[in-house]
Structure formats: structure tokens, C-alpha cells
CHARMM internal coordinates of N, CA and C (Angstrom, degrees):
IC EDIT
DIST 1 N 1 CA 1.4437
DIST 1 CA 1 C 1.5247
ANGL 1 N 1 CA 1 C 110.83
DIST 1 C 2 N 1.3177
ANGL 1 CA 1 C 2 N 118.21
DIHE 1 N 1 CA 1 C 2 N -37.57
DIST 2 N 2 CA 1.4636
ANGL 1 C 2 N 2 CA 121.22
DIHE 1 CA 1 C 2 N 2 CA -179.88
DIST 2 CA 2 C 1.5243
ANGL 2 N 2 CA 2 C 110.67
DIHE 1 C 2 N 2 CA 2 C -66.32
DIST 2 C 3 N 1.3292
ANGL 2 CA 2 C 3 N 117.40
DIHE 2 N 2 CA 2 C 3 N -35.97
DIST 3 N 3 CA 1.4585
ANGL 2 C 3 N 3 CA 120.54
DIHE 2 CA 2 C 3 N 3 CA -179.76
DIST 3 CA 3 C 1.5271
ANGL 3 N 3 CA 3 C 110.33
DIHE 2 C 3 N 3 CA 3 C -65.59
DIST 3 C 4 N 1.3347
ANGL 3 CA 3 C 4 N 115.79
DIHE 3 N 3 CA 3 C 4 N -40.14
DIST 4 N 4 CA 1.4663
ANGL 3 C 4 N 4 CA 119.48
DIHE 3 CA 3 C 4 N 4 CA -179.31
DIST 4 CA 4 C 1.5243
ANGL 4 N 4 CA 4 C 110.43
DIHE 3 C 4 N 4 CA 4 C -66.82
DIST 4 C 5 N 1.3194
ANGL 4 CA 4 C 5 N 117.49
DIHE 4 N 4 CA 4 C 5 N -41.73
DIST 5 N 5 CA 1.4609
ANGL 4 C 5 N 5 CA 121.47
DIHE 4 CA 4 C 5 N 5 CA 178.97
DIST 5 CA 5 C 1.5266
ANGL 5 N 5 CA 5 C 110.35
DIHE 4 C 5 N 5 CA 5 C -65.93
DIST 5 C 6 N 1.3197
ANGL 5 CA 5 C 6 N 116.95
DIHE 5 N 5 CA 5 C 6 N -40.65
DIST 6 N 6 CA 1.4666
ANGL 5 C 6 N 6 CA 121.12
DIHE 5 CA 5 C 6 N 6 CA 179.20
DIST 6 CA 6 C 1.5226
ANGL 6 N 6 CA 6 C 111.35
DIHE 5 C 6 N 6 CA 6 C -64.00
DIST 6 C 7 N 1.3424
ANGL 6 CA 6 C 7 N 117.16
DIHE 6 N 6 CA 6 C 7 N -40.31
DIST 7 N 7 CA 1.4614
ANGL 6 C 7 N 7 CA 121.13
DIHE 6 CA 6 C 7 N 7 CA 178.20
DIST 7 CA 7 C 1.5212
ANGL 7 N 7 CA 7 C 111.08
DIHE 6 C 7 N 7 CA 7 C -66.16
DIST 7 C 8 N 1.3379
ANGL 7 CA 7 C 8 N 117.03
DIHE 7 N 7 CA 7 C 8 N -39.58
DIST 8 N 8 CA 1.4617
ANGL 7 C 8 N 8 CA 120.58
DIHE 7 CA 7 C 8 N 8 CA 179.91
DIST 8 CA 8 C 1.5341
ANGL 8 N 8 CA 8 C 110.53
DIHE 7 C 8 N 8 CA 8 C -65.25
DIST 8 C 9 N 1.3227
ANGL 8 CA 8 C 9 N 116.75
DIHE 8 N 8 CA 8 C 9 N -40.96
DIST 9 N 9 CA 1.4724
ANGL 8 C 9 N 9 CA 120.15
DIHE 8 CA 8 C 9 N 9 CA 178.32
DIST 9 CA 9 C 1.5175
ANGL 9 N 9 CA 9 C 110.11
DIHE 8 C 9 N 9 CA 9 C -66.00
DIST 9 C 10 N 1.3190
ANGL 9 CA 9 C 10 N 117.39
DIHE 9 N 9 CA 9 C 10 N -41.91
DIST 10 N 10 CA 1.4582
ANGL 9 C 10 N 10 CA 121.41
DIHE 9 CA 9 C 10 N 10 CA 178.90
DIST 10 CA 10 C 1.5286
ANGL 10 N 10 CA 10 C 111.06
DIHE 9 C 10 N 10 CA 10 C -63.49
DIST 10 C 11 N 1.3374
ANGL 10 CA 10 C 11 N 117.58
DIHE 10 N 10 CA 10 C 11 N -45.02
DIST 11 N 11 CA 1.4585
ANGL 10 C 11 N 11 CA 121.03
DIHE 10 CA 10 C 11 N 11 CA 179.54
DIST 11 CA 11 C 1.5287
ANGL 11 N 11 CA 11 C 110.93
DIHE 10 C 11 N 11 CA 11 C -65.46
DIST 11 C 12 N 1.3168
ANGL 11 CA 11 C 12 N 117.68
DIHE 11 N 11 CA 11 C 12 N -38.41
DIST 12 N 12 CA 1.4585
ANGL 11 C 12 N 12 CA 120.90
DIHE 11 CA 11 C 12 N 12 CA 177.88
DIST 12 CA 12 C 1.5208
ANGL 12 N 12 CA 12 C 110.51
DIHE 11 C 12 N 12 CA 12 C -64.19
DIST 12 C 13 N 1.3120
ANGL 12 CA 12 C 13 N 117.43
DIHE 12 N 12 CA 12 C 13 N -41.51
DIST 13 N 13 CA 1.4641
ANGL 12 C 13 N 13 CA 121.51
DIHE 12 CA 12 C 13 N 13 CA 178.15
DIST 13 CA 13 C 1.5224
ANGL 13 N 13 CA 13 C 111.92
DIHE 12 C 13 N 13 CA 13 C -64.22
DIST 13 C 14 N 1.3221
ANGL 13 CA 13 C 14 N 116.32
DIHE 13 N 13 CA 13 C 14 N -43.61
DIST 14 N 14 CA 1.4629
ANGL 13 C 14 N 14 CA 120.70
DIHE 13 CA 13 C 14 N 14 CA 178.50
DIST 14 CA 14 C 1.5260
ANGL 14 N 14 CA 14 C 110.50
DIHE 13 C 14 N 14 CA 14 C -63.51
DIST 14 C 15 N 1.3250
ANGL 14 CA 14 C 15 N 116.57
DIHE 14 N 14 CA 14 C 15 N -41.17
DIST 15 N 15 CA 1.4572
ANGL 14 C 15 N 15 CA 120.82
DIHE 14 CA 14 C 15 N 15 CA 178.46
DIST 15 CA 15 C 1.5262
ANGL 15 N 15 CA 15 C 111.35
DIHE 14 C 15 N 15 CA 15 C -62.74
DIST 15 C 16 N 1.3235
ANGL 15 CA 15 C 16 N 117.17
DIHE 15 N 15 CA 15 C 16 N -41.81
DIST 16 N 16 CA 1.4690
ANGL 15 C 16 N 16 CA 120.74
DIHE 15 CA 15 C 16 N 16 CA 178.03
DIST 16 CA 16 C 1.5254
ANGL 16 N 16 CA 16 C 111.28
DIHE 15 C 16 N 16 CA 16 C -64.00
DIST 16 C 17 N 1.3094
ANGL 16 CA 16 C 17 N 116.90
DIHE 16 N 16 CA 16 C 17 N -42.68
DIST 17 N 17 CA 1.4718
ANGL 16 C 17 N 17 CA 120.46
DIHE 16 CA 16 C 17 N 17 CA 179.58
DIST 17 CA 17 C 1.5245
ANGL 17 N 17 CA 17 C 110.79
DIHE 16 C 17 N 17 CA 17 C -64.46
DIST 17 C 18 N 1.3276
ANGL 17 CA 17 C 18 N 117.70
DIHE 17 N 17 CA 17 C 18 N -42.75
DIST 18 N 18 CA 1.4672
ANGL 17 C 18 N 18 CA 120.76
DIHE 17 CA 17 C 18 N 18 CA 178.24
DIST 18 CA 18 C 1.5285
ANGL 18 N 18 CA 18 C 111.19
DIHE 17 C 18 N 18 CA 18 C -64.80
DIST 18 C 19 N 1.3147
ANGL 18 CA 18 C 19 N 116.48
DIHE 18 N 18 CA 18 C 19 N -39.43
DIST 19 N 19 CA 1.4670
ANGL 18 C 19 N 19 CA 119.86
DIHE 18 CA 18 C 19 N 19 CA 179.09
DIST 19 CA 19 C 1.5212
ANGL 19 N 19 CA 19 C 110.62
DIHE 18 C 19 N 19 CA 19 C -63.71
DIST 19 C 20 N 1.3096
ANGL 19 CA 19 C 20 N 117.59
DIHE 19 N 19 CA 19 C 20 N -43.69
DIST 20 N 20 CA 1.4657
ANGL 19 C 20 N 20 CA 120.52
DIHE 19 CA 19 C 20 N 20 CA 177.68
DIST 20 CA 20 C 1.5240
ANGL 20 N 20 CA 20 C 111.55
DIHE 19 C 20 N 20 CA 20 C -64.75
DIST 20 C 21 N 1.3150
ANGL 20 CA 20 C 21 N 117.42
DIHE 20 N 20 CA 20 C 21 N -37.60
DIST 21 N 21 CA 1.4628
ANGL 20 C 21 N 21 CA 120.51
DIHE 20 CA 20 C 21 N 21 CA 179.13
DIST 21 CA 21 C 1.5182
ANGL 21 N 21 CA 21 C 110.61
DIHE 20 C 21 N 21 CA 21 C -65.94
DIST 21 C 22 N 1.3286
ANGL 21 CA 21 C 22 N 117.42
DIHE 21 N 21 CA 21 C 22 N -40.37
DIST 22 N 22 CA 1.4644
ANGL 21 C 22 N 22 CA 120.68
DIHE 21 CA 21 C 22 N 22 CA 179.29
DIST 22 CA 22 C 1.5195
ANGL 22 N 22 CA 22 C 110.25
DIHE 21 C 22 N 22 CA 22 C -66.22
DIST 22 C 23 N 1.3142
ANGL 22 CA 22 C 23 N 117.29
DIHE 22 N 22 CA 22 C 23 N -42.11
DIST 23 N 23 CA 1.4670
ANGL 22 C 23 N 23 CA 120.70
DIHE 22 CA 22 C 23 N 23 CA 179.50
DIST 23 CA 23 C 1.5307
ANGL 23 N 23 CA 23 C 111.17
DIHE 22 C 23 N 23 CA 23 C -66.81
DIST 23 C 24 N 1.3135
ANGL 23 CA 23 C 24 N 117.36
DIHE 23 N 23 CA 23 C 24 N -37.87
DIST 24 N 24 CA 1.4622
ANGL 23 C 24 N 24 CA 121.07
DIHE 23 CA 23 C 24 N 24 CA -177.86
DIST 24 CA 24 C 1.5241
ANGL 24 N 24 CA 24 C 111.42
DIHE 23 C 24 N 24 CA 24 C -72.09
DIST 24 C 25 N 1.3063
ANGL 24 CA 24 C 25 N 117.68
DIHE 24 N 24 CA 24 C 25 N -31.98
DIST 25 N 25 CA 1.4600
ANGL 24 C 25 N 25 CA 121.07
DIHE 24 CA 24 C 25 N 25 CA -177.25
DIST 25 CA 25 C 1.5228
ANGL 25 N 25 CA 25 C 112.30
DIHE 24 C 25 N 25 CA 25 C -95.91
DIST 25 C 26 N 1.3082
ANGL 25 CA 25 C 26 N 117.30
DIHE 25 N 25 CA 25 C 26 N 6.66
DIST 26 N 26 CA 1.4597
ANGL 25 C 26 N 26 CA 120.25
DIHE 25 CA 25 C 26 N 26 CA -178.98
DIST 26 CA 26 C 1.5123
ANGL 26 N 26 CA 26 C 111.17
DIHE 25 C 26 N 26 CA 26 C -70.83
DIST 26 C 27 N 1.3257
ANGL 26 CA 26 C 27 N 115.53
DIHE 26 N 26 CA 26 C 27 N 158.02
DIST 27 N 27 CA 1.4567
ANGL 26 C 27 N 27 CA 121.25
DIHE 26 CA 26 C 27 N 27 CA -179.09
DIST 27 CA 27 C 1.5268
ANGL 27 N 27 CA 27 C 108.49
DIHE 26 C 27 N 27 CA 27 C -81.02
DIST 27 C 28 N 1.3118
ANGL 27 CA 27 C 28 N 115.83
DIHE 27 N 27 CA 27 C 28 N 125.95
DIST 28 N 28 CA 1.4599
ANGL 27 C 28 N 28 CA 120.66
DIHE 27 CA 27 C 28 N 28 CA 176.11
DIST 28 CA 28 C 1.5129
ANGL 28 N 28 CA 28 C 108.36
DIHE 27 C 28 N 28 CA 28 C -120.42
DIST 28 C 29 N 1.3246
ANGL 28 CA 28 C 29 N 115.62
DIHE 28 N 28 CA 28 C 29 N 137.15
DIST 29 N 29 CA 1.4572
ANGL 28 C 29 N 29 CA 119.74
DIHE 28 CA 28 C 29 N 29 CA 178.73
DIST 29 CA 29 C 1.5169
ANGL 29 N 29 CA 29 C 109.17
DIHE 28 C 29 N 29 CA 29 C -96.10
DIST 29 C 30 N 1.3149
ANGL 29 CA 29 C 30 N 115.38
DIHE 29 N 29 CA 29 C 30 N 131.14
DIST 30 N 30 CA 1.4517
ANGL 29 C 30 N 30 CA 119.72
DIHE 29 CA 29 C 30 N 30 CA 177.74
DIST 30 CA 30 C 1.5142
ANGL 30 N 30 CA 30 C 109.42
DIHE 29 C 30 N 30 CA 30 C -83.10
DIST 30 C 31 N 1.3079
ANGL 30 CA 30 C 31 N 115.63
DIHE 30 N 30 CA 30 C 31 N 144.44
DIST 31 N 31 CA 1.4640
ANGL 30 C 31 N 31 CA 120.26
DIHE 30 CA 30 C 31 N 31 CA 179.26
DIST 31 CA 31 C 1.5190
ANGL 31 N 31 CA 31 C 108.70
DIHE 30 C 31 N 31 CA 31 C -70.49
DIST 31 C 32 N 1.3112
ANGL 31 CA 31 C 32 N 116.14
DIHE 31 N 31 CA 31 C 32 N 125.68
DIST 32 N 32 CA 1.4557
ANGL 31 C 32 N 32 CA 119.88
DIHE 31 CA 31 C 32 N 32 CA -180.00
DIST 32 CA 32 C 1.5192
ANGL 32 N 32 CA 32 C 109.47
DIHE 31 C 32 N 32 CA 32 C -89.90
DIST 32 C 33 N 1.3308
ANGL 32 CA 32 C 33 N 116.07
DIHE 32 N 32 CA 32 C 33 N 151.16
DIST 33 N 33 CA 1.4553
ANGL 32 C 33 N 33 CA 121.22
DIHE 32 CA 32 C 33 N 33 CA -179.34
DIST 33 CA 33 C 1.5205
ANGL 33 N 33 CA 33 C 111.69
DIHE 32 C 33 N 33 CA 33 C -76.72
DIST 33 C 34 N 1.3243
ANGL 33 CA 33 C 34 N 116.64
DIHE 33 N 33 CA 33 C 34 N -26.58
DIST 34 N 34 CA 1.4588
ANGL 33 C 34 N 34 CA 119.22
DIHE 33 CA 33 C 34 N 34 CA -178.64
DIST 34 CA 34 C 1.5132
ANGL 34 N 34 CA 34 C 109.56
DIHE 33 C 34 N 34 CA 34 C -82.58
DIST 34 C 35 N 1.3186
ANGL 34 CA 34 C 35 N 115.61
DIHE 34 N 34 CA 34 C 35 N 140.74
DIST 35 N 35 CA 1.4504
ANGL 34 C 35 N 35 CA 120.15
DIHE 34 CA 34 C 35 N 35 CA 178.86
DIST 35 CA 35 C 1.5150
ANGL 35 N 35 CA 35 C 109.26
DIHE 34 C 35 N 35 CA 35 C -93.79
DIST 35 C 36 N 1.3184
ANGL 35 CA 35 C 36 N 115.52
DIHE 35 N 35 CA 35 C 36 N 131.44
DIST 36 N 36 CA 1.4527
ANGL 35 C 36 N 36 CA 120.18
DIHE 35 CA 35 C 36 N 36 CA 178.42
DIST 36 CA 36 C 1.5222
ANGL 36 N 36 CA 36 C 108.70
DIHE 35 C 36 N 36 CA 36 C -86.34
DIST 36 C 37 N 1.3164
ANGL 36 CA 36 C 37 N 117.15
DIHE 36 N 36 CA 36 C 37 N 146.83
DIST 37 N 37 CA 1.4680
ANGL 36 C 37 N 37 CA 118.33
DIHE 36 CA 36 C 37 N 37 CA 178.31
DIST 37 CA 37 C 1.5214
ANGL 37 N 37 CA 37 C 110.56
DIHE 36 C 37 N 37 CA 37 C -65.60
DIST 37 C 38 N 1.3177
ANGL 37 CA 37 C 38 N 115.24
DIHE 37 N 37 CA 37 C 38 N 138.32
DIST 38 N 38 CA 1.4513
ANGL 37 C 38 N 38 CA 119.53
DIHE 37 CA 37 C 38 N 38 CA -178.74
DIST 38 CA 38 C 1.5185
ANGL 38 N 38 CA 38 C 109.16
DIHE 37 C 38 N 38 CA 38 C -95.06
DIST 38 C 39 N 1.3073
ANGL 38 CA 38 C 39 N 115.50
DIHE 38 N 38 CA 38 C 39 N 140.23
DIST 39 N 39 CA 1.4550
ANGL 38 C 39 N 39 CA 121.87
DIHE 38 CA 38 C 39 N 39 CA 180.00
DIST 39 CA 39 C 1.5227
ANGL 39 N 39 CA 39 C 107.66
DIHE 38 C 39 N 39 CA 39 C -99.84
DIST 39 C 40 N 1.3184
ANGL 39 CA 39 C 40 N 115.37
DIHE 39 N 39 CA 39 C 40 N 127.22
DIST 40 N 40 CA 1.4543
ANGL 39 C 40 N 40 CA 120.47
DIHE 39 CA 39 C 40 N 40 CA 179.41
DIST 40 CA 40 C 1.5147
ANGL 40 N 40 CA 40 C 108.25
DIHE 39 C 40 N 40 CA 40 C -107.87
DIST 40 C 41 N 1.3206
ANGL 40 CA 40 C 41 N 115.46
DIHE 40 N 40 CA 40 C 41 N 124.94
DIST 41 N 41 CA 1.4548
ANGL 40 C 41 N 41 CA 119.46
DIHE 40 CA 40 C 41 N 41 CA 179.25
DIST 41 CA 41 C 1.5215
ANGL 41 N 41 CA 41 C 108.46
DIHE 40 C 41 N 41 CA 41 C -97.70
DIST 41 C 42 N 1.2917
ANGL 41 CA 41 C 42 N 115.29
DIHE 41 N 41 CA 41 C 42 N 137.07
DIST 42 N 42 CA 1.4567
ANGL 41 C 42 N 42 CA 120.07
DIHE 41 CA 41 C 42 N 42 CA 179.23
DIST 42 CA 42 C 1.5173
ANGL 42 N 42 CA 42 C 109.02
DIHE 41 C 42 N 42 CA 42 C -154.13
DIST 42 C 43 N 1.3063
ANGL 42 CA 42 C 43 N 114.66
DIHE 42 N 42 CA 42 C 43 N -153.73
DIST 43 N 43 CA 1.4562
ANGL 42 C 43 N 43 CA 118.93
DIHE 42 CA 42 C 43 N 43 CA 177.67
DIST 43 CA 43 C 1.5205
ANGL 43 N 43 CA 43 C 109.38
DIHE 42 C 43 N 43 CA 43 C -67.61
DIST 43 C 44 N 1.3326
ANGL 43 CA 43 C 44 N 117.56
DIHE 43 N 43 CA 43 C 44 N 140.62
DIST 44 N 44 CA 1.4647
ANGL 43 C 44 N 44 CA 119.22
DIHE 43 CA 43 C 44 N 44 CA 178.44
DIST 44 CA 44 C 1.5212
ANGL 44 N 44 CA 44 C 109.99
DIHE 43 C 44 N 44 CA 44 C -67.19
DIST 44 C 45 N 1.3055
ANGL 44 CA 44 C 45 N 114.78
DIHE 44 N 44 CA 44 C 45 N 148.04
DIST 45 N 45 CA 1.4589
ANGL 44 C 45 N 45 CA 120.36
DIHE 44 CA 44 C 45 N 45 CA 179.65
DIST 45 CA 45 C 1.5246
ANGL 45 N 45 CA 45 C 108.10
DIHE 44 C 45 N 45 CA 45 C -72.99
DIST 45 C 46 N 1.3294
ANGL 45 CA 45 C 46 N 117.75
DIHE 45 N 45 CA 45 C 46 N 123.09
DIST 46 N 46 CA 1.4712
ANGL 45 C 46 N 46 CA 119.19
DIHE 45 CA 45 C 46 N 46 CA -179.06
DIST 46 CA 46 C 1.5267
ANGL 46 N 46 CA 46 C 109.91
DIHE 45 C 46 N 46 CA 46 C -70.40
DIST 46 C 47 N 1.3096
ANGL 46 CA 46 C 47 N 114.77
DIHE 46 N 46 CA 46 C 47 N 139.21
DIST 47 N 47 CA 1.4545
ANGL 46 C 47 N 47 CA 119.42
DIHE 46 CA 46 C 47 N 47 CA 178.42
DIST 47 CA 47 C 1.5168
ANGL 47 N 47 CA 47 C 109.17
DIHE 46 C 47 N 47 CA 47 C -81.52
DIST 47 C 48 N 1.2888
ANGL 47 CA 47 C 48 N 116.28
DIHE 47 N 47 CA 47 C 48 N 169.56
DIST 48 N 48 CA 1.4546
ANGL 47 C 48 N 48 CA 121.63
DIHE 47 CA 47 C 48 N 48 CA -176.95
DIST 48 CA 48 C 1.5244
ANGL 48 N 48 CA 48 C 109.25
DIHE 47 C 48 N 48 CA 48 C -68.45
DIST 48 C 49 N 1.3497
ANGL 48 CA 48 C 49 N 116.21
DIHE 48 N 48 CA 48 C 49 N 105.70
DIST 49 N 49 CA 1.4628
ANGL 48 C 49 N 49 CA 121.31
DIHE 48 CA 48 C 49 N 49 CA -177.40
DIST 49 CA 49 C 1.5269
ANGL 49 N 49 CA 49 C 111.37
DIHE 48 C 49 N 49 CA 49 C -102.93
DIST 49 C 50 N 1.3100
ANGL 49 CA 49 C 50 N 117.84
DIHE 49 N 49 CA 49 C 50 N 24.97
DIST 50 N 50 CA 1.4601
ANGL 49 C 50 N 50 CA 119.57
DIHE 49 CA 49 C 50 N 50 CA -177.86
DIST 50 CA 50 C 1.5220
ANGL 50 N 50 CA 50 C 111.41
DIHE 49 C 50 N 50 CA 50 C -70.59
DIST 50 C 51 N 1.3214
ANGL 50 CA 50 C 51 N 118.18
DIHE 50 N 50 CA 50 C 51 N -22.87
DIST 51 N 51 CA 1.4590
ANGL 50 C 51 N 51 CA 120.94
DIHE 50 CA 50 C 51 N 51 CA -179.46
DIST 51 CA 51 C 1.5269
ANGL 51 N 51 CA 51 C 110.63
DIHE 50 C 51 N 51 CA 51 C -65.17
DIST 51 C 52 N 1.3398
ANGL 51 CA 51 C 52 N 117.80
DIHE 51 N 51 CA 51 C 52 N -36.27
DIST 52 N 52 CA 1.4601
ANGL 51 C 52 N 52 CA 120.67
DIHE 51 CA 51 C 52 N 52 CA 179.66
DIST 52 CA 52 C 1.5276
ANGL 52 N 52 CA 52 C 111.06
DIHE 51 C 52 N 52 CA 52 C -66.95
DIST 52 C 53 N 1.3273
ANGL 52 CA 52 C 53 N 116.75
DIHE 52 N 52 CA 52 C 53 N -37.57
DIST 53 N 53 CA 1.4668
ANGL 52 C 53 N 53 CA 120.10
DIHE 52 CA 52 C 53 N 53 CA -179.14
DIST 53 CA 53 C 1.5386
ANGL 53 N 53 CA 53 C 111.49
DIHE 52 C 53 N 53 CA 53 C -70.34
DIST 53 C 54 N 1.3367
ANGL 53 CA 53 C 54 N 116.31
DIHE 53 N 53 CA 53 C 54 N -36.07
DIST 54 N 54 CA 1.4620
ANGL 53 C 54 N 54 CA 120.59
DIHE 53 CA 53 C 54 N 54 CA -177.77
DIST 54 CA 54 C 1.5201
ANGL 54 N 54 CA 54 C 110.76
DIHE 53 C 54 N 54 CA 54 C -73.12
DIST 54 C 55 N 1.3341
ANGL 54 CA 54 C 55 N 117.02
DIHE 54 N 54 CA 54 C 55 N -34.72
DIST 55 N 55 CA 1.4509
ANGL 54 C 55 N 55 CA 119.65
DIHE 54 CA 54 C 55 N 55 CA -175.23
DIST 55 CA 55 C 1.5401
ANGL 55 N 55 CA 55 C 112.37
DIHE 54 C 55 N 55 CA 55 C -75.64
DIST 55 C 56 N 1.3234
ANGL 55 CA 55 C 56 N 118.31
DIHE 55 N 55 CA 55 C 56 N -17.59
DIST 56 N 56 CA 1.4685
ANGL 55 C 56 N 56 CA 120.85
DIHE 55 CA 55 C 56 N 56 CA -179.87
DIST 56 CA 56 C 1.5289
ANGL 56 N 56 CA 56 C 108.32
DIHE 55 C 56 N 56 CA 56 C -78.19
DIST 56 C 57 N 1.3445
ANGL 56 CA 56 C 57 N 117.44
DIHE 56 N 56 CA 56 C 57 N 122.88
DIST 57 N 57 CA 1.4650
ANGL 56 C 57 N 57 CA 119.69
DIHE 56 CA 56 C 57 N 57 CA -179.28
DIST 57 CA 57 C 1.5352
ANGL 57 N 57 CA 57 C 110.89
DIHE 56 C 57 N 57 CA 57 C -71.98
DIST 57 C 58 N 1.3146
ANGL 57 CA 57 C 58 N 115.14
DIHE 57 N 57 CA 57 C 58 N 140.87
DIST 58 N 58 CA 1.4536
ANGL 57 C 58 N 58 CA 120.26
DIHE 57 CA 57 C 58 N 58 CA 178.92
DIST 58 CA 58 C 1.5248
ANGL 58 N 58 CA 58 C 108.09
DIHE 57 C 58 N 58 CA 58 C -90.06
DIST 58 C 59 N 1.3051
ANGL 58 CA 58 C 59 N 117.63
DIHE 58 N 58 CA 58 C 59 N 143.17
DIST 59 N 59 CA 1.4712
ANGL 58 C 59 N 59 CA 119.09
DIHE 58 CA 58 C 59 N 59 CA 179.15
DIST 59 CA 59 C 1.5320
ANGL 59 N 59 CA 59 C 109.68
DIHE 58 C 59 N 59 CA 59 C -69.53
DIST 59 C 60 N 1.3135
ANGL 59 CA 59 C 60 N 114.75
DIHE 59 N 59 CA 59 C 60 N 141.96
DIST 60 N 60 CA 1.4697
ANGL 59 C 60 N 60 CA 119.65
DIHE 59 CA 59 C 60 N 60 CA -178.98
DIST 60 CA 60 C 1.5194
ANGL 60 N 60 CA 60 C 109.27
DIHE 59 C 60 N 60 CA 60 C -80.85
DIST 60 C 61 N 1.3286
ANGL 60 CA 60 C 61 N 114.83
DIHE 60 N 60 CA 60 C 61 N 139.39
DIST 61 N 61 CA 1.4656
ANGL 60 C 61 N 61 CA 120.14
DIHE 60 CA 60 C 61 N 61 CA 179.04
DIST 61 CA 61 C 1.5114
ANGL 61 N 61 CA 61 C 108.35
DIHE 60 C 61 N 61 CA 61 C -88.92
DIST 61 C 62 N 1.3265
ANGL 61 CA 61 C 62 N 118.34
DIHE 61 N 61 CA 61 C 62 N 113.64
DIST 62 N 62 CA 1.4735
ANGL 61 C 62 N 62 CA 122.04
DIHE 61 CA 61 C 62 N 62 CA -179.86
DIST 62 CA 62 C 1.4927
ANGL 62 N 62 CA 62 C 111.29
DIHE 61 C 62 N 62 CA 62 C -104.58
END
COOR INIT
IC SEED 1 N 1 CA 1 C
IC BUILD
């Protein structure tokens, strides 16, 4: 029973050390002073569809 408890404590310690090493060596981005332009997504800008309206024949008034 003591061997199992000792192994669990050792594995827990190793896991904690590895976790701290991963967190310490992780990539962190520094906040830059320059502001990047923000892109706003919305409805697409409709293109000039006047050609479709002109090409449709109007009914003649009799």
C-alpha cells in the first residue's frame, strides 16, 4: 500500500511540474500600441442591378 501511495504522489508531482513548464513556455502575445483596422461583416453590398430592370419589357397599355 505504501508503494502505491508513493507512486501516486510522485506521478502527481511530475504532472504538476510538467503543467507548469507547459504554461511557462507557452506563446503569449504582447499587446501592441498600434490599433489594427477592424473588419465589420454585414450584408453584402448589392451590385448595380439596373440592367435587369431595363431588359424586362413593360406591358403596353391598350
